[in-house]
N, C-alpha and C positions, 0 to 999 in steps of 0.2 A: 429793209433797205429802200423799198419802194413806197413805204408809208401805208401799207394795207395789212391789216391783221385779221386773219381767219381764225375765229375762236374755237372752231371745231372742224373736224374732217368732213362731217356731213355737209357743212356749208359749201365746201368746194364742189362737191358732187351735185348739190342742189342748183348751183348757178346755171348749169346747162339746161335746166328744166324751166327757167323763168320765161314767161311770156308777157307779163304785165309789170311795169315799174310804176309804183305810186309814190309821189314825192309829197312830203309835208312842205308847206310854204315858208312860214316864218322860222328863221334860224337855220333852215336847210337850203332853200333856194335863195332866200333873201337874208340880208344882214342890216345892221344899223340900229340906232336907238329909237325910242318912241318919237322923238322930234323929227326924224328923217323918215322914218318909219321903220320900221322893220320891213320896208318895202323897196329896198335897193337890192337888185340882183347881185349875187356873189360873182366874182370874177370866174369866167370859164363856164358859167351855167348854160349860156346859149349854145356854145359849141358842144358841151356835154349832152344836152338834150337832143341836139341835131344828130349827133353820133349814135346815141342809143335808139332814137326813133326809127332808124333804118332797120332795126332788127326786133324791136320790142314796142308794145303799146305803152305810151307814157301818159300818166294822168297826174293831176295835182289835187291835193285835198287841203282845204283851208277853212278855218273858222271865220275868216273875214267876210265882209259883205260881198255880194256877187260882183258889184262893179269893180271893187279893188282886186278881188281874186282873178277876175277875167283879164284885167289889165296886166297883172303880173304874169299870168299864164301866157298871154299873147307875147309879152316881151321875152319870155323864156322859150317860146316855141311850142308850148303845150296847148293843144286845142281842147282837150277833155278836162273840164274843171268841175270839182265838187266844192261849192262854196257854202258858207254859213253852217259848217258841220261842227257840232259840239264834240268835245273830246270823246265822250262815250259813243258818239255816232261814227267815229272814224273806223272803229273795228267792224261796224255793220257794213260800211262801204267796202272794206277789204273782203269781207265774206261774200259780198255781191260780185266783186271783181274776180274772185276765185272761180266763179262759174265759167270764166273765159280762159282759164289756165292758171298755172303757178304764178303767184304774185310776190314781188319783192317790195317791201315797204322801206322807204328811206326817210328817217326822221331824226330829231335831236332833243325833243322835249318830253316832259313827264306825260303830257296829254297824248303823245304819240305811242307810248309804251303798249297800251291795249291793242292798238292796230298792229304794231310790230309783233306782238305775241301771237296773233292769229294768222299772220301772213306766213307764206311758205318759207321765206327767208327774209331777214331784216338787216338793215345797215344803219349805223349811226356814225356821225362825225365825232372825232375825239372831244371836241369842245361842247358836245351835248351834255345833257344832265346825266347823273350817275345811273338813274333808272333806265334811261334810253340805252346807255352803253352796256348795262348789265343784261338787258333784254336782247340786244343785237347779236346776230351771228357773225357779223363783219363790222369792224371799226376802221374808218378812214382816219388815219392820224393827221392831226391838224384840222383844218376845216375846208380842205381842197376837194370839193365835190367832183372836180374834173378827173379825179383818180378812179371814178366808178367804172368807166369803160375799160381801164387798165385792169381792174379787178376781174372783170369778165374774161379778158384775154389771158390773164395769169391763171385763173381757175381752169380754163380750157387746156392750157399748156401743161399744167400739173397733172390733169387727168390723162392726157395723152402720154405723158412721161411714165405714169404709173402703169398704164396698159402696155407700153413698150417694154418696161422692165419685167412685168409679169409674163409677157409673151416670150422674152428672151430666157427667163428662168425656166419656163415650162418646156421650151424646145431643148434647152441644155440638158435638163434632167431626163427628158424623154429619149434622148439619144445616148447620153453618156452613162446613165445608170445601167441600162441593159448591157452595154459593151463592157462595163466594169464587172458586172455580175458574171459575164461569160468569160472573163479573163482576157479579153481582147485588147485591153488598154493597160499599159505599164502603170503601176501605182504612182511612180514619180510623175508621169505624164498626166494622170488623172488629178493629182494634187495641183499641178501647175494650171490645168484647165479650170479647176474650181476657183483658184485665185484670180485667173483672168476673168472668169464670169463675174465675180464679186466686184472687181475693178471696173468692168464694163458697165455694170448697173450703177455704180457710184458716179462714174464720169457722165453717164447719160443724165442722171439726176442733177448734177452740178451745172448742166447747161442752162438751167433755169436762172442761174445767177447772172447770165448775160442779158437778161431782159432789162429794158430801159423804159422810161416813161413814154417813149414814142412807139413802142411795140404794140400797136393796136391791130386787131384782126378785122 
């Protein structure tokens, strides 16, 4: 409903470990054809980068010449730029960045796939190439890169929800099972309590459906 697809459960847990976000330039931060360039920032990129930069290190990796890459990076609000990087070199940049912490790679093209594969977690927009989407752990439906901060918020809320449910289930079993074993709880009451526990866990999980695009942390 929010346009964010987590392809596996590990991706949700890995989100909290991210320290560095590396963006591909062409097709990810920028759009447009050859004549415009591929050098027009997508809508919402500036705000997205500003939002993410408060909590993460942001970098841009581009195969373009230094002058062009730095201009686009400046427009986007990214200071750390890797320019004139060949496709096979993007993976090397990611390996270097991983020395600073867990790295998320955000890309959309065939030449981004090797870098996405070696990153700790990878993101592709839906309109990216088949290879990029297949490699990615997370897919942003459409091409709205502005949904990335929401993905972090959603992942955090999901993990808290899971921990809350596990805590509730553990406490319930720790209290009720001994009482039932000792015959201190009427069977009918124990059955009702079990149903209540299941409903409580379900209702807590359903709170995630109340999230909206503005629910950033």
